[in-house]
Structures are given as structure tokens and as C-alpha cells.
C-alpha positions in Angstrom: 14.6 5.5 -23.7 15.4 2.3 -21.8 12.1 0.5 -20.5 11.4 0.9 -16.8 10.2 -2.3 -14.9 7.9 -1.9 -12.0 8.3 -4.5 -9.5 5.4 -5.2 -6.8 7.2 -7.0 -4.1 4.7 -8.6 -2.0 5.1 -11.4 0.0 2.6 -13.3 -1.1 0.4 -12.3 -4.1 -2.4 -13.3 -2.4 -1.7 -10.3 -0.8 -3.4 -10.0 2.7 -4.5 -6.4 3.1 -3.4 -6.4 6.7 -0.6 -4.1 7.2 2.3 -5.8 7.0 6.2 -5.2 7.3 8.5 -4.5 4.5 9.7 -7.8 2.7 13.1 -9.1 4.1 16.1 -10.1 1.8 15.5 -13.6 2.9 13.2 -15.5 0.4 11.9 -17.6 3.5 10.9 -15.1 5.7 7.2 -14.8 6.5 5.8 -11.1 6.5 5.0 -9.9 9.9 1.5 -8.2 10.6 1.8 -5.1 12.6 -1.3 -5.8 15.2 -1.1 -1.8 16.1 -0.9 1.4 13.9 1.9 2.2 15.9 3.5 -0.9 14.6 3.4 0.1 10.9 6.7 1.0 8.9 7.1 5.2 8.4 4.8 5.7 11.6 6.2 8.6 12.6 6.3 10.2 9.1 2.5 8.8 8.5 1.5 10.7 11.5 2.5 13.8 9.8 0.7 12.9 6.7 -2.7 10.8 7.5 -5.4 11.2 10.1 -4.7 7.7 11.9 -7.7 8.5 14.5 -9.3 5.2 14.8 -7.3 3.4 12.3 -6.7 -0.4 12.8 -4.5 -2.7 11.2 -6.3 -6.0 11.9 -10.2 -6.7 11.7 -12.6 -9.7 12.2 -13.7 -8.8 8.2 -10.8 -7.2 6.0 -11.9 -4.8 3.6 -12.6 -6.1 -0.1 -12.4 -4.7 -2.9 -14.7 -5.0 -6.2 -13.0 -8.1 -8.1 -10.5 -8.7 -5.2 -7.2 -7.8 -4.1 -5.4 -8.5 -6.9 -6.9 -6.7 -9.0 -6.6 -3.6 -7.0 -3.1 -4.0 -6.8 -2.7 -4.4 -10.6 -5.1 -1.4 -11.3 -2.5 0.7 -8.9 0.5 -0.7 -10.8 -1.4 -0.1 -14.3 -1.9 3.8 -13.2 1.4 4.2 -11.8 3.3 6.7 -14.2 6.8 5.3 -15.2 9.4 8.0 -13.6 12.8 7.9 -15.4 15.9 7.3 -13.6 19.4 6.5 -13.6 20.9 3.5 -14.7 21.3 0.6 -11.9 19.4 3.1 -9.6 17.0 1.2 -7.5 15.0 2.0 -4.3 11.0 1.5 -2.8 8.2 3.3 -2.0 5.5 2.4 0.2 1.8 3.0 -0.4 -0.4 3.4 2.3 -4.1 3.4 2.3 -7.0 3.6 4.5 -10.5 2.3 3.5 -12.9 4.3 5.5 -15.9 3.2 7.3 -18.3 3.9 4.0 -15.9 1.8 1.9 -14.2 4.7 0.2 -10.4 5.3 -0.2 -9.9 9.0 1.1 -6.6 9.0 2.5 -3.5 7.5 1.4 0.3 8.8 1.3 3.1 7.2 -0.3 6.8 7.0 1.6 9.7 7.1 -0.4 13.5 8.5 -0.4 12.7 9.3 -4.2 10.2 12.1 -3.8 8.7 11.9 -7.9 8.1 8.0 -7.3 6.1 8.7 -3.8 4.0 11.2 -5.8 3.7 8.4 -8.8 2.4 5.8 -6.3 -0.2 8.5 -5.0 -1.3 9.5 -8.2 -1.8 5.5 -9.2 -4.1 5.2 -5.7 -6.0 8.2 -6.6 -7.1 6.9 -10.0 -8.3 3.8 -8.8 -11.5 5.3 -7.1 -14.1 2.5 -6.3 -16.2 1.6 -3.4 -14.7 -1.3 -1.0 -16.5 -3.5 1.2 -15.2 -2.0 4.2 -13.6 -3.9 7.1 -15.6 -4.6 10.2 -14.7 -5.5 13.6 -17.3 -6.7 15.9 -19.9 -6.5 13.1 -19.3 -2.5 12.7 -17.6 -0.8 10.0 -14.1 0.6 11.0 -11.5 2.4 9.3 -8.6 -0.1 8.3 -4.8 0.4 6.8 -2.7 -1.2 4.8 0.2 -0.8 2.6 1.7 -1.8 -0.4 5.6 -1.9 -1.2 6.6 -1.0 -4.4 10.4 -1.3 -5.8 11.9 0.4 -9.2 14.9 -0.4 -10.8 16.7 0.1 -14.1 17.4 -3.0 -15.9 
């Protein structure tokens, strides 16, 4: 069986948990930050899958994962099951994660044209269950959404 490689397509490895748009094909382009939930990619689908009431994409203090954002991304990618795909097939999945006011992730959704890859993304997030330091606006905890774009291709 040929090996599959999961590629985290993050604009910067110091991943900003602010909701970001998907990376463009230009290597010099910088990610844009969604200022509102409505500006998120896949917003229409997210409305069907997640409760977006009182969710923010920007905060005075961003949520903090124990060990840092890089560790969270590593754990998600490490827990993501590898699915079998055809030669030279490639696609992307976007995993949306809501850090609740109490710091726990209970709501998440993965959106992709490939349903198996989306399910694998959701499974990976579910396995990384640790309490975050919640995001704050005006010193008060808020519900905060961010997303992780992930690509998969067979080499």
C-alpha cells in the first residue's frame, strides 16, 4: 500500500487561531482574517452543522491550548486516520472548531467534498479533548471559532 501524506496547509506555522481564509495559490499572499462569523469560508454549511450563536472570530485574548497552538495542530494531525484515495487524487478539508466559554471544545465540523476525509477530521478533533484557556473580549470569556485547512494527496 502506498503511503499517504497529510499536509497541513497553514499560512504560517505559528498558526493564528483567528479564523483565516483558505490559503491562496500565491505563496506571497497573506491570509485574510474573517472579522465576523458570516465571513467564514463555508458559512452556509456551518450554519446547518453548528450553533453559531454568540461565536466570535476575533478576540482581545485568543484561546490558548495547553502547550501551544502548534501542539494542538500536531495532535489533531497525529489523530487523523489516513483514508485510502486514488493515485494523484487530492482535495482539501476545513475543520472548524469552537472553543467554548469554559475552554472546552464540544462543537466542531469538517467540511470537504470527500465525506470520508471530513469524518476523519472530525474524529481527530474529538480525540484531542483538553481544556483550553478561553478567548476573552473585554475581560469576559467568549465562544471563539477558528479553522484548520488540511489537504490530502497521494504521492
